[in-house]
DSSP file (Angstrom, degrees, kcal/mol; ACC not computed):
  #  RESIDUE AA STRUCTURE BP1 BP2  ACC     N-H-->O    O-->H-N    N-H-->O    O-->H-N    TCO  KAPPA ALPHA  PHI   PSI    X-CA   Y-CA   Z-CA
    1    1 A M              0   0    0      0, 0.0     2,-0.2     0, 0.0     0, 0.0   0.000 360.0 360.0 360.0 131.9    0.0    0.0    0.0
    2    2 A A        -     0   0    0      1,-0.0     2,-0.5    34,-0.0    34,-0.0  -0.542 360.0-132.3 -83.4 141.1    1.5    3.4   -1.1
    3    3 A T        -     0   0    0     -2,-0.2     2,-1.0     2,-0.0     3,-0.1  -0.821  13.0-129.7-100.1 132.9    1.6    6.2    1.5
    4    4 A D        +     0   0    0     -2,-0.5     4,-0.3     1,-0.2    -1,-0.0  -0.676  31.7 170.7 -81.8 104.2    0.4    9.5    0.4
    5    5 A T     >  +     0   0    0     -2,-1.0     4,-2.7     1,-0.2     3,-0.3   0.486  48.4 102.8 -89.1  -8.0    3.2   11.9    1.5
    6    6 A A  H  > S+     0   0    0      1,-0.2     4,-2.8     2,-0.2     5,-0.2   0.855  78.5  49.4 -49.0 -49.6    1.8   14.9   -0.3
    7    7 A P  H  > S+     0   0    0      0, 0.0     4,-2.2     0, 0.0    -1,-0.2   0.932 115.5  46.0 -63.5 -42.0    0.2   16.7    2.8
    8    8 A V  H  > S+     0   0    0     -3,-0.3     4,-2.1    -4,-0.3    -2,-0.2   0.934 112.8  48.0 -68.5 -41.1    3.5   16.3    4.7
    9    9 A R  H  X S+     0   0    0     -4,-2.7     4,-3.2     1,-0.2    -1,-0.2   0.901 111.0  53.0 -62.8 -40.4    5.6   17.5    1.7
   10   10 A S  H  X S+     0   0    0     -4,-2.8     4,-2.1    -5,-0.2     6,-0.3   0.899 109.0  48.9 -60.2 -44.9    3.3   20.4    1.4
   11   11 A A  H  X>S+     0   0    0     -4,-2.2     6,-2.0    -5,-0.2     4,-0.7   0.866 112.6  46.9 -63.5 -42.5    3.7   21.3    5.0
   12   12 A V  H ><5S+     0   0    0     -4,-2.1     3,-1.2     4,-0.2    -2,-0.2   0.961 111.9  50.9 -63.8 -54.1    7.5   21.1    4.7
   13   13 A A  H 3<5S+     0   0    0     -4,-3.2    -2,-0.2     1,-0.3    -1,-0.2   0.877 113.3  45.4 -53.6 -42.9    7.6   23.2    1.5
   14   14 A T  H 3<5S-     0   0    0     -4,-2.1    -1,-0.3    -5,-0.2    -2,-0.2   0.591 111.5-117.7 -79.3 -12.2    5.5   25.9    3.0
   15   15 A G  T X<5S+     0   0    0     -3,-1.2     3,-1.4    -4,-0.7     4,-0.3   0.281  83.8 116.1  94.3  -8.4    7.4   26.1    6.2
   16   16 A G  G > < +     0   0    0     -5,-0.6     3,-0.6    -6,-0.3     4,-0.3   0.781  69.9  60.9 -66.3 -17.9    4.3   25.1    8.3
   17   17 A A  G >> S+     0   0    0     -6,-2.0     4,-3.0     1,-0.2     3,-1.0   0.622  77.5  95.8 -81.1  -8.7    6.1   21.9    9.4
   18   18 A G  G <4 S+     0   0    0     -3,-1.4    -1,-0.2    -7,-0.3    -2,-0.1   0.836  90.4  37.9 -48.3 -44.4    8.9   23.9   11.1
   19   19 A A  G <4 S+     0   0    0     -3,-0.6    -1,-0.3    -4,-0.3    -2,-0.1   0.671 122.3  43.9 -87.8 -14.8    7.4   23.8   14.5
   20   20 A F  T <4 S+     0   0    0     -3,-1.0     2,-0.5    -4,-0.3    -2,-0.2   0.778  99.0  71.2 -99.1 -31.9    6.1   20.2   14.2
   21   21 A F     <  -     0   0    0     -4,-3.0     2,-0.2     4,-0.1    -1,-0.1  -0.765  63.1-157.0 -97.1 127.5    8.9   18.2   12.6
   22   22 A S     >  -     0   0    0     -2,-0.5     4,-2.2     1,-0.1     5,-0.2  -0.498  38.8 -97.2 -85.2 169.6   12.0   17.4   14.5
   23   23 A L  H  > S+     0   0    0      1,-0.2     4,-2.5     2,-0.2     5,-0.2   0.883 124.6  53.0 -48.5 -46.7   15.2   16.6   12.7
   24   24 A S  H  > S+     0   0    0      1,-0.2     4,-2.4     2,-0.2    -1,-0.2   0.891 107.8  50.5 -66.8 -36.7   14.6   12.9   13.0
   25   25 A L  H  > S+     0   0    0      2,-0.2     4,-2.9     1,-0.2    -1,-0.2   0.891 111.2  49.0 -67.4 -36.5   11.1   13.2   11.5
   26   26 A S  H  X S+     0   0    0     -4,-2.2     4,-2.7     2,-0.2    -2,-0.2   0.920 112.0  47.7 -70.3 -36.1   12.5   15.2    8.6
   27   27 A C  H  X S+     0   0    0     -4,-2.5     4,-2.1     2,-0.2    -2,-0.2   0.863 113.0  50.2 -66.6 -32.9   15.2   12.6    8.0
   28   28 A A  H  X S+     0   0    0     -4,-2.4     4,-2.5    -5,-0.2    -2,-0.2   0.919 110.4  48.7 -66.3 -43.3   12.6    9.9    8.2
   29   29 A L  H  X S+     0   0    0     -4,-2.9     4,-2.7     1,-0.2     5,-0.2   0.943 112.3  49.6 -64.0 -47.1   10.4   11.6    5.7
   30   30 A A  H  X S+     0   0    0     -4,-2.7     4,-2.4    -5,-0.2    -1,-0.2   0.877 110.1  50.6 -65.3 -32.5   13.4   12.1    3.4
   31   31 A G  H  X S+     0   0    0     -4,-2.1     4,-2.3     2,-0.2    -1,-0.2   0.907 111.0  48.0 -62.6 -41.8   14.3    8.5    3.7
   32   32 A T  H  X S+     0   0    0     -4,-2.5     4,-1.8     2,-0.2    -2,-0.2   0.947 112.1  49.8 -65.9 -44.9   10.7    7.4    2.9
   33   33 A L  H  <>S+     0   0    0     -4,-2.7     5,-2.8     1,-0.2    -2,-0.2   0.928 110.3  50.6 -54.1 -48.5   10.7    9.7   -0.1
   34   34 A D  H ><5S+     0   0    0     -4,-2.4     3,-1.3     1,-0.2     5,-0.2   0.886 109.7  49.2 -63.4 -40.5   14.0    8.4   -1.4
   35   35 A R  H 3<5S+     0   0    0     -4,-2.3    -1,-0.2     1,-0.3    -2,-0.2   0.788 106.5  56.6 -69.0 -24.9   12.8    4.8   -1.1
   36   36 A A  T 3<5S-     0   0    0     -4,-1.8    -1,-0.3    -5,-0.2    -2,-0.2   0.226 124.1-109.5 -88.8  14.9    9.6    5.8   -3.0
   37   37 A K  T < 5S+     0   0    0     -3,-1.3    -3,-0.2    -5,-0.1     3,-0.2   0.865  86.7 122.3  64.9  36.0   12.0    7.0   -5.7
   38   38 A Q     >< +     0   0    0     -5,-2.8     4,-1.9    -6,-0.2     3,-0.3  -0.469  22.6 151.3-123.9  62.0   11.2   10.7   -5.1
   39   39 A R  H  >  +     0   0    0      1,-0.3     4,-3.0     2,-0.2     5,-0.2   0.879  67.3  58.7 -68.1 -38.1   14.8   11.7   -4.3
   40   40 A D  H  > S+     0   0    0      1,-0.2     4,-2.1     2,-0.2    -1,-0.3   0.914 108.9  46.1 -55.0 -43.7   14.4   15.3   -5.5
   41   41 A Q  H  > S+     0   0    0     -3,-0.3     4,-2.1     2,-0.2    -1,-0.2   0.813 109.9  52.2 -69.9 -33.3   11.7   15.6   -3.0
   42   42 A A  H  X S+     0   0    0     -4,-1.9     4,-2.3     2,-0.2    -2,-0.2   0.875 109.3  50.6 -66.6 -38.1   13.8   14.1   -0.3
   43   43 A I  H  X S+     0   0    0     -4,-3.0     4,-2.5     2,-0.2    -2,-0.2   0.954 110.1  51.7 -61.8 -47.7   16.6   16.5   -1.1
   44   44 A S  H  X S+     0   0    0     -4,-2.1     4,-2.5     2,-0.2    -2,-0.2   0.905 108.7  49.8 -51.6 -52.3   14.0   19.3   -0.8
   45   45 A V  H  X S+     0   0    0     -4,-2.1     4,-2.5     1,-0.2    -1,-0.2   0.926 113.7  44.7 -54.9 -53.5   12.8   18.1    2.6
   46   46 A L  H  X S+     0   0    0     -4,-2.3     4,-2.6     2,-0.2    -2,-0.2   0.833 110.3  54.6 -69.6 -32.3   16.5   18.0    3.9
   47   47 A N  H  X S+     0   0    0     -4,-2.5     4,-1.8     2,-0.2    -1,-0.2   0.919 111.9  45.7 -63.1 -43.5   17.3   21.4    2.4
   48   48 A K  H  X S+     0   0    0     -4,-2.5     4,-2.4     1,-0.2    -2,-0.2   0.928 113.2  49.7 -66.8 -42.9   14.3   22.9    4.3
   49   49 A S  H  X S+     0   0    0     -4,-2.5     4,-3.2     1,-0.2    -2,-0.2   0.893 111.3  48.1 -59.1 -44.0   15.3   21.1    7.4
   50   50 A L  H  < S+     0   0    0     -4,-2.6    -1,-0.2     1,-0.2    -2,-0.2   0.850 111.5  49.9 -66.3 -33.9   18.8   22.3    7.2
   51   51 A A  H  < S+     0   0    0     -4,-1.8    -2,-0.2    -5,-0.2    -1,-0.2   0.860 118.7  38.9 -72.2 -36.8   17.7   25.9    6.6
   52   52 A D  H  < S+     0   0    0     -4,-2.4    -2,-0.2     1,-0.3    -3,-0.2   0.927 136.9  11.4 -80.7 -44.6   15.4   25.7    9.6
   53   53 A R  S  < S-     0   0    0     -4,-3.2    -1,-0.3    -5,-0.2     2,-0.3  -0.876  80.6-145.1-136.0  95.9   17.5   23.7   12.0
   54   54 A P        +     0   0    0      0, 0.0     2,-0.3     0, 0.0    -4,-0.1  -0.491  32.8 158.2 -66.4 127.6   21.2   23.3   10.8
   55   55 A S     >  -     0   0    0     -2,-0.3     4,-2.1     1,-0.1     3,-0.3  -0.988  49.1-132.6-150.1 146.3   22.5   20.0   11.9
   56   56 A N  H  > S+     0   0    0     -2,-0.3     4,-3.0     1,-0.2     5,-0.2   0.823 107.9  62.2 -62.9 -32.5   25.4   17.8   10.6
   57   57 A S  H  > S+     0   0    0      2,-0.2     4,-1.8     1,-0.2    -1,-0.2   0.915 108.7  40.6 -64.7 -41.6   23.0   14.8   10.6
   58   58 A A  H  > S+     0   0    0     -3,-0.3     4,-3.2     2,-0.2    -2,-0.2   0.921 114.8  53.9 -70.5 -43.1   20.7   16.5    7.9
   59   59 A L  H  X S+     0   0    0     -4,-2.1     4,-3.1     2,-0.2     5,-0.3   0.956 109.4  47.8 -50.4 -57.0   23.8   17.7    6.1
   60   60 A L  H  X S+     0   0    0     -4,-3.0     4,-1.9     1,-0.2    -1,-0.2   0.912 115.1  43.4 -60.6 -43.7   25.2   14.2    5.9
   61   61 A L  H  X S+     0   0    0     -4,-1.8     4,-2.4    -5,-0.2    -1,-0.2   0.923 114.7  50.3 -70.9 -43.1   22.0   12.6    4.7
   62   62 A L  H  X S+     0   0    0     -4,-3.2     4,-2.5     1,-0.2    -2,-0.2   0.931 111.6  46.8 -58.2 -47.3   21.4   15.5    2.2
   63   63 A T  H  X S+     0   0    0     -4,-3.1     4,-2.4     2,-0.2    -1,-0.2   0.834 108.8  57.5 -66.6 -33.6   24.9   15.2    0.7
   64   64 A T  H  X S+     0   0    0     -4,-1.9     4,-2.5    -5,-0.3    -1,-0.2   0.954 109.1  44.3 -46.6 -60.5   24.5   11.4    0.6
   65   65 A Y  H  X S+     0   0    0     -4,-2.4     4,-1.8     1,-0.2    -2,-0.2   0.902 112.0  53.4 -56.4 -45.4   21.4   11.8   -1.6
   66   66 A M  H  <>S+     0   0    0     -4,-2.5     5,-2.8     2,-0.2    -1,-0.2   0.912 109.3  47.6 -59.7 -43.6   23.1   14.5   -3.7
   67   67 A V  H ><5S+     0   0    0     -4,-2.4     3,-1.8     1,-0.2     5,-0.3   0.903 111.5  51.2 -67.8 -39.5   26.1   12.3   -4.5
   68   68 A Q  H 3<5S+     0   0    0     -4,-2.5    -1,-0.2     1,-0.3    -2,-0.2   0.829 108.2  52.6 -63.7 -29.3   23.7    9.4   -5.3
   69   69 A A  T 3<5S-     0   0    0     -4,-1.8    -1,-0.3    -5,-0.2    -2,-0.2   0.174 125.0-106.5 -91.0  17.3   21.9   11.8   -7.7
   70   70 A K  T < 5S+     0   0    0     -3,-1.8    -3,-0.2     1,-0.1    -2,-0.1   0.845  89.0 118.5  58.6  38.7   25.3   12.6   -9.3
   71   71 A D     >< +     0   0    0     -5,-2.8     4,-1.7    -8,-0.1    -4,-0.2  -0.436  20.3 140.1-122.6  51.9   25.5   16.1   -7.8
   72   72 A G  H  >  +     0   0    0     -5,-0.3     4,-2.8     1,-0.2     5,-0.2   0.797  67.1  61.9 -65.7 -29.9   28.7   15.4   -5.8
   73   73 A G  H  > S+     0   0    0      1,-0.2     4,-2.2     2,-0.2    -1,-0.2   0.964 107.0  42.1 -62.5 -49.8   29.9   19.0   -6.8
   74   74 A R  H  > S+     0   0    0      1,-0.2     4,-2.1     2,-0.2    -1,-0.2   0.893 112.3  54.9 -70.5 -35.4   27.1   20.6   -4.9
   75   75 A A  H  X S+     0   0    0     -4,-1.7     4,-2.2     2,-0.2    -1,-0.2   0.948 108.7  48.6 -56.6 -51.7   27.4   18.2   -2.0
   76   76 A A  H  X S+     0   0    0     -4,-2.8     4,-2.5     1,-0.2    -2,-0.2   0.862 110.2  52.5 -55.3 -42.0   31.1   19.2   -1.7
   77   77 A D  H  X S+     0   0    0     -4,-2.2     4,-2.8     1,-0.2    -1,-0.2   0.884 108.6  49.1 -59.6 -43.4   30.1   22.8   -1.8
   78   78 A L  H  X S+     0   0    0     -4,-2.1     4,-1.9     2,-0.2    -2,-0.2   0.878 113.5  47.0 -66.2 -38.8   27.6   22.4    1.0
   79   79 A M  H  X S+     0   0    0     -4,-2.2     4,-3.0     2,-0.2     5,-0.2   0.961 111.5  51.2 -66.5 -49.2   30.1   20.6    3.1
   80   80 A S  H  X S+     0   0    0     -4,-2.5     4,-1.8     1,-0.2    -2,-0.2   0.946 112.4  46.8 -51.6 -53.8   32.8   23.3    2.4
   81   81 A K  H  X S+     0   0    0     -4,-2.8     4,-0.9     1,-0.2    -1,-0.2   0.858 109.5  52.8 -63.1 -34.0   30.5   26.0    3.4
   82   82 A W  H >X S+     0   0    0     -4,-1.9     4,-1.9     1,-0.2     3,-0.8   0.936 109.8  49.3 -58.7 -49.1   29.4   24.2    6.6
   83   83 A L  H 3< S+     0   0    0     -4,-3.0    -2,-0.2     1,-0.2    -1,-0.2   0.807 100.2  64.4 -63.9 -29.9   33.0   23.8    7.6
   84   84 A A  H 3< S+     0   0    0     -4,-1.8    -1,-0.2    -5,-0.2    -2,-0.2   0.832 115.9  30.8 -56.7 -38.0   33.7   27.5    6.9
   85   85 A G  H << S+     0   0    0     -4,-0.9    -2,-0.2    -3,-0.8    -1,-0.2   0.631 132.8  33.2 -95.7 -19.5   31.2   28.2    9.8
   86   86 A K    ><  +     0   0    0     -4,-1.9     3,-2.1    -5,-0.1    -1,-0.2  -0.521  65.9 165.3-138.0  64.9   31.8   25.1   11.9
   87   87 A P  T 3  S+     0   0    0      0, 0.0    -1,-0.1     0, 0.0    -4,-0.1   0.677  73.9  58.5 -67.1 -15.4   35.6   24.2   11.5
   88   88 A D  T 3   +     0   0    0      1,-0.1     2,-1.6    31,-0.0     3,-0.1   0.463  69.9 113.6 -87.9   1.8   35.6   21.9   14.4
   89   89 A D    <>  +     0   0    0     -3,-2.1     4,-2.5     1,-0.2     3,-0.2  -0.525  41.1 179.1 -74.7  89.0   32.9   19.6   13.1
   90   90 A L  H  > S+     0   0    0     -2,-1.6     4,-3.0     1,-0.2     5,-0.3   0.882  74.7  62.0 -61.5 -37.9   35.0   16.4   12.6
   91   91 A T  H  > S+     0   0    0      1,-0.2     4,-1.7     2,-0.2    -1,-0.2   0.926 111.0  37.0 -58.8 -46.4   32.1   14.4   11.3
   92   92 A I  H  > S+     0   0    0      2,-0.2     4,-2.5     1,-0.2    -1,-0.2   0.899 114.9  56.9 -73.4 -39.6   31.5   16.7    8.3
   93   93 A R  H  X S+     0   0    0     -4,-2.5     4,-2.7     1,-0.2    -2,-0.2   0.898 108.9  43.6 -59.0 -42.6   35.2   17.2    7.8
   94   94 A I  H  X S+     0   0    0     -4,-3.0     4,-2.7     2,-0.2    -1,-0.2   0.911 114.5  51.0 -69.1 -39.9   36.0   13.5    7.5
   95   95 A A  H  X S+     0   0    0     -4,-1.7     4,-1.6    -5,-0.3    -2,-0.2   0.834 112.0  47.8 -59.6 -34.9   32.9   13.0    5.2
   96   96 A Y  H  X S+     0   0    0     -4,-2.5     4,-3.3     2,-0.2     5,-0.2   0.942 110.3  50.6 -72.2 -45.7   34.1   15.9    3.1
   97   97 A A  H  X S+     0   0    0     -4,-2.7     4,-1.8     1,-0.2    -2,-0.2   0.907 112.7  47.6 -57.5 -43.2   37.6   14.5    2.9
   98   98 A N  H  X S+     0   0    0     -4,-2.7     4,-2.1     2,-0.2    -1,-0.2   0.866 111.1  50.5 -64.9 -35.2   36.1   11.1    1.8
   99   99 A L  H  X S+     0   0    0     -4,-1.6     4,-2.4     2,-0.2    -2,-0.2   0.951 109.4  51.1 -67.3 -52.2   33.9   12.7   -0.7
  100  100 A L  H  <>S+     0   0    0     -4,-3.3     5,-3.3     1,-0.2    -2,-0.2   0.839 109.8  50.8 -54.1 -32.9   37.0   14.7   -2.1
  101  101 A M  H ><5S+     0   0    0     -4,-1.8     3,-1.6    -5,-0.2    -1,-0.2   0.905 108.2  51.3 -71.2 -43.0   38.9   11.4   -2.4
  102  102 A Q  H 3<5S+     0   0    0     -4,-2.1    -2,-0.2     1,-0.3    -1,-0.2   0.877 110.0  50.0 -59.5 -35.5   36.0    9.7   -4.2
  103  103 A Q  T 3<5S-     0   0    0     -4,-2.4    -1,-0.3    -5,-0.1    -2,-0.2   0.392 116.8-120.5 -80.7   2.4   36.1   12.7   -6.6
  104  104 A E  T < 5S+     0   0    0     -3,-1.6     2,-0.9    -5,-0.2    -3,-0.2   0.818  70.8 138.4  51.8  40.0   40.0   12.2   -6.9
  105  105 A D     >< +     0   0    0     -5,-3.3     4,-2.1     1,-0.2     5,-0.2  -0.618  22.7 162.8 -98.5  66.5   40.5   15.6   -5.6
  106  106 A N  H  >  +     0   0    0     -2,-0.9     4,-2.4     1,-0.2    -1,-0.2   0.836  63.9  55.3 -67.5 -37.0   43.5   14.0   -3.5
  107  107 A A  H  > S+     0   0    0      2,-0.2     4,-1.9     1,-0.2    -1,-0.2   0.973 114.2  41.2 -64.7 -53.5   45.3   17.4   -2.6
  108  108 A R  H  > S+     0   0    0      1,-0.2     4,-2.0     2,-0.2    -1,-0.2   0.884 114.3  51.7 -56.9 -40.1   42.2   18.8   -1.1
  109  109 A A  H  X S+     0   0    0     -4,-2.1     4,-1.9     1,-0.2    -1,-0.2   0.871 108.3  50.7 -70.6 -33.6   41.2   15.6    0.6
  110  110 A A  H  X S+     0   0    0     -4,-2.4     4,-1.9     2,-0.2    -1,-0.2   0.855 108.6  54.1 -74.1 -32.0   44.8   15.3    2.2
  111  111 A D  H  X S+     0   0    0     -4,-1.9     4,-2.1     1,-0.2    -2,-0.2   0.874 109.1  48.3 -68.7 -31.2   44.4   18.9    3.5
  112  112 A Q  H  X S+     0   0    0     -4,-2.0     4,-1.7     2,-0.2    -2,-0.2   0.883 110.3  49.7 -72.6 -36.0   41.2   18.0    5.1
  113  113 A Y  H  X S+     0   0    0     -4,-1.9     4,-1.9     2,-0.2    -1,-0.2   0.856 107.8  54.5 -64.1 -35.0   42.6   14.9    6.6
  114  114 A E  H  X S+     0   0    0     -4,-1.9     4,-1.6     1,-0.2    -2,-0.2   0.926 107.2  52.6 -62.6 -45.1   45.5   17.0    8.0
  115  115 A A  H  X S+     0   0    0     -4,-2.1     4,-0.9     1,-0.2    -1,-0.2   0.871 107.3  51.1 -57.7 -36.8   42.9   19.3    9.6
  116  116 A V  H >X S+     0   0    0     -4,-1.7     4,-3.6     1,-0.2     3,-0.6   0.904 108.1  52.2 -66.1 -37.7   41.3   16.4   11.2
  117  117 A L  H 3< S+     0   0    0     -4,-1.9    -1,-0.2     1,-0.3    -2,-0.2   0.777 100.6  61.1 -75.3 -21.5   44.5   15.2   12.6
  118  118 A K  H 3< S+     0   0    0     -4,-1.6    -1,-0.3     2,-0.2    -2,-0.2   0.853 116.4  32.2 -66.2 -31.9   45.2   18.6   14.1
  119  119 A Q  H << S+     0   0    0     -4,-0.9    -2,-0.2    -3,-0.6    -1,-0.2   0.810 137.9  21.7 -86.7 -40.2   42.0   18.2   16.2
  120  120 A A    ><  -     0   0    0     -4,-3.6     3,-2.0    -5,-0.2    -1,-0.2  -0.750  66.3-176.5-139.6  86.1   42.2   14.4   16.7
  121  121 A P  T 3  S+     0   0    0      0, 0.0    -4,-0.1     0, 0.0    -1,-0.1   0.648  83.9  49.8 -64.3 -15.8   45.7   13.1   16.1
  122  122 A N  T 3  S+     0   0    0     30,-0.0     2,-0.7     4,-0.0    -5,-0.1   0.123  70.5 137.5-105.6  24.5   44.7    9.5   16.6
  123  123 A N    <>  -     0   0    0     -3,-2.0     4,-3.1     1,-0.2     5,-0.2  -0.587  41.1-157.8 -73.8 110.7   41.8    9.5   14.2
  124  124 A V  H  > S+     0   0    0     -2,-0.7     4,-2.7     1,-0.2     5,-0.2   0.832  87.1  52.5 -61.1 -35.9   42.3    6.2   12.5
  125  125 A I  H  > S+     0   0    0      2,-0.2     4,-2.8     1,-0.2     5,-0.3   0.939 113.6  42.7 -67.8 -45.0   40.4    7.0    9.4
  126  126 A A  H  > S+     0   0    0      2,-0.2     4,-2.9     1,-0.2     5,-0.4   0.935 115.6  50.1 -68.0 -42.6   42.3   10.2    8.8
  127  127 A L  H  X S+     0   0    0     -4,-3.1     4,-2.4     2,-0.2    -2,-0.2   0.958 115.7  42.7 -54.6 -51.3   45.6    8.5    9.6
  128  128 A N  H  X S+     0   0    0     -4,-2.7     4,-2.4    -5,-0.2     5,-0.2   0.970 118.4  42.8 -60.7 -57.5   44.9    5.7    7.2
  129  129 A N  H  X S+     0   0    0     -4,-2.8     4,-2.2    -5,-0.2    -1,-0.2   0.920 114.7  48.9 -62.0 -45.4   43.5    7.7    4.4
  130  130 A L  H  X S+     0   0    0     -4,-2.9     4,-2.5    -5,-0.3    -1,-0.2   0.916 109.6  53.8 -63.4 -43.0   46.1   10.5    4.5
  131  131 A G  H  X S+     0   0    0     -4,-2.4     4,-0.7    -5,-0.4    -1,-0.2   0.891 110.3  46.4 -60.1 -40.1   48.8    7.8    4.6
  132  132 A W  H >< S+     0   0    0     -4,-2.4     3,-0.5     1,-0.2     4,-0.3   0.884 111.4  52.9 -64.8 -38.7   47.5    6.3    1.4
  133  133 A L  H 3< S+     0   0    0     -4,-2.2     3,-0.4     1,-0.2    -2,-0.2   0.892 118.1  34.8 -65.2 -44.1   47.1    9.7   -0.3
  134  134 A I  H >X S+     0   0    0     -4,-2.5     4,-2.6     1,-0.2     3,-0.8   0.425  81.9 103.6 -98.6   5.1   50.7   10.7    0.4
  135  135 A Q  T << S+     0   0    0     -4,-0.7    -1,-0.2    -3,-0.5    -2,-0.1   0.811  84.1  50.4 -65.5 -27.4   52.7    7.5    0.1
  136  136 A G  T 34 S+     0   0    0     -3,-0.4    -1,-0.3    -4,-0.3    -2,-0.1   0.848 120.3  31.0 -77.1 -27.2   53.9    8.5   -3.4
  137  137 A R  T <4 S+     0   0    0     -3,-0.8    -2,-0.2    -4,-0.2    -1,-0.1   0.631 136.9  18.9-103.8 -16.9   55.2   11.9   -2.5
  138  138 A D     X  +     0   0    0     -4,-2.6     4,-2.4    -7,-0.1     3,-0.2  -0.448  64.2 167.8-153.7  74.2   56.2   11.5    1.1
  139  139 A P  H  > S+     0   0    0      0, 0.0     4,-2.8     0, 0.0     5,-0.2   0.827  76.7  57.3 -62.5 -32.9   56.7    7.8    1.9
  140  140 A K  H  > S+     0   0    0      1,-0.2     4,-2.0     2,-0.2     5,-0.1   0.921 110.8  42.8 -65.3 -42.1   58.3    8.4    5.3
  141  141 A K  H  > S+     0   0    0      2,-0.2     4,-2.9    -3,-0.2    -1,-0.2   0.868 112.8  53.8 -67.7 -37.3   55.4   10.5    6.5
  142  142 A A  H  X S+     0   0    0     -4,-2.4     4,-2.7    -8,-0.2     5,-0.3   0.968 109.6  49.1 -62.9 -51.4   52.9    7.9    5.1
  143  143 A I  H  X S+     0   0    0     -4,-2.8     4,-2.1     1,-0.2    -1,-0.2   0.908 110.9  48.7 -49.6 -48.9   54.8    5.2    6.9
  144  144 A S  H  X S+     0   0    0     -4,-2.0     4,-2.3    -5,-0.2    -1,-0.2   0.920 113.2  47.9 -60.7 -44.6   54.6    7.2   10.2
  145  145 A L  H  X S+     0   0    0     -4,-2.9     4,-1.9     1,-0.2    -2,-0.2   0.905 113.4  45.7 -58.7 -44.7   50.9    7.8    9.7
  146  146 A L  H  X S+     0   0    0     -4,-2.7     4,-2.7     2,-0.2    -1,-0.2   0.828 110.9  54.0 -70.8 -33.0   50.0    4.2    8.9
  147  147 A S  H  X S+     0   0    0     -4,-2.1     4,-2.4    -5,-0.3     5,-0.2   0.950 109.6  47.9 -72.1 -44.4   52.2    3.0   11.9
  148  148 A V  H  X S+     0   0    0     -4,-2.3     4,-2.4     2,-0.2     5,-0.2   0.942 112.2  50.6 -53.8 -46.9   50.2    5.4   14.3
  149  149 A A  H  X S+     0   0    0     -4,-1.9     4,-2.3     1,-0.2    -2,-0.2   0.944 110.9  49.2 -63.0 -52.0   46.9    4.1   12.8
  150  150 A L  H  < S+     0   0    0     -4,-2.7    -1,-0.2     1,-0.2    -2,-0.2   0.862 111.2  47.7 -58.0 -41.3   48.1    0.5   13.4
  151  151 A K  H  < S+     0   0    0     -4,-2.4    -1,-0.2     1,-0.2    -2,-0.2   0.854 113.1  48.8 -67.6 -37.8   49.1    1.1   16.9
  152  152 A A  H  < S+     0   0    0     -4,-2.4    -2,-0.2     1,-0.3    -1,-0.2   0.842 132.3  14.4 -77.0 -30.9   45.9    2.8   17.7
  153  153 A M  S >< S-     0   0    0     -4,-2.3     3,-2.3    -5,-0.2    -1,-0.3  -0.676  70.3-171.4-146.0  87.3   43.7    0.0   16.1
  154  154 A P  T 3  S+     0   0    0      0, 0.0    -1,-0.1     0, 0.0    -4,-0.1   0.726  87.1  50.5 -50.0 -30.6   45.8   -3.2   15.5
  155  155 A N  T 3  S+     0   0    0      6,-0.0     7,-3.2     1,-0.0     2,-0.8   0.348  85.7  98.5 -92.6   3.2   43.1   -4.9   13.6
  156  156 A F  E <   +A  161   0A   0     -3,-2.3     2,-0.4     5,-0.2     5,-0.3  -0.837  47.8 160.6 -93.0  98.8   42.5   -1.9   11.2
  157  157 A I  E >   -A  160   0A   0      3,-2.8     3,-2.2    -2,-0.8    -2,-0.0  -0.990  64.5 -15.6-128.6 126.6   44.5   -2.7    7.9
  158  158 A C  T 3  S-     0   0    0     -2,-0.4    -1,-0.1     1,-0.3     3,-0.1   0.801 127.1 -50.1  51.6  37.6   43.8   -1.0    4.6
  159  159 A G  T 3  S+     0   0    0      1,-0.2     2,-0.4    -3,-0.0    -1,-0.3   0.525 120.5 102.7  86.2   4.9   40.5    0.3    5.5
  160  160 A T  E <   -A  157   0A   0     -3,-2.2    -3,-2.8     2,-0.0     2,-0.6  -0.966  63.3-139.7-127.9 140.2   39.3   -3.2    6.9
  161  161 A V  E     -A  156   0A   0     -2,-0.4     2,-0.4    -5,-0.3    -5,-0.2  -0.870  23.1-164.2 -98.5 126.5   38.9   -4.3   10.4
  162  162 A F        -     0   0    0     -7,-3.2     2,-0.3    -2,-0.6    -2,-0.0  -0.872   9.8-139.1-111.3 143.0   40.1   -7.9   10.8
  163  163 A T        -     0   0    0     -2,-0.4     2,-0.2     1,-0.0    -2,-0.0  -0.752  28.8-103.0-101.5 151.3   39.3  -10.0   13.7
  164  164 A N        -     0   0    0     -2,-0.3    -1,-0.0     1,-0.1    -9,-0.0  -0.476  25.7-156.0 -73.7 140.1   41.8  -12.4   15.2
  165  165 A A              0   0    0      1,-0.2    -1,-0.1    -2,-0.2    -2,-0.0  -0.145 360.0 360.0-108.1  36.6   41.1  -16.0   14.2
  166  166 A S              0   0    0      0, 0.0    -1,-0.2     0, 0.0    -2,-0.0   0.518 360.0 360.0 -90.7 360.0   42.8  -17.7   17.1
């Protein structure tokens, strides 16, 4: 049975839902719309939610949908703007760095991982990914970063967590 989301979408689009919908409800609605193959409307709901109540959760979901809709450039721009106002948001910074890596913008991705490591020197994702990004141009630093990552999380190798089979 299909669910009629038109009244809810209308309320969100006109701003009437601002007082009634929490972030989690906006994200749930966006997820439902996306599963109903209405990604553009899901993106619209999240844009409205982000404008009304800025949150990194809404931004992460919004940019995920944008990337899936082949709009990675716009997703990267939103993350960059977010970080300009909230430079300490490591969740968005790591997601942004990962997106830049996916887009093969390795220099900018490396800059973002460096920024993560200034705030969280033992962040295994940043250590690992930066190590891989710079291995060709600075193998000594890459070895150092990957060694720190291995010490911090011994079962984390090449982006995969292995369990001991003993």
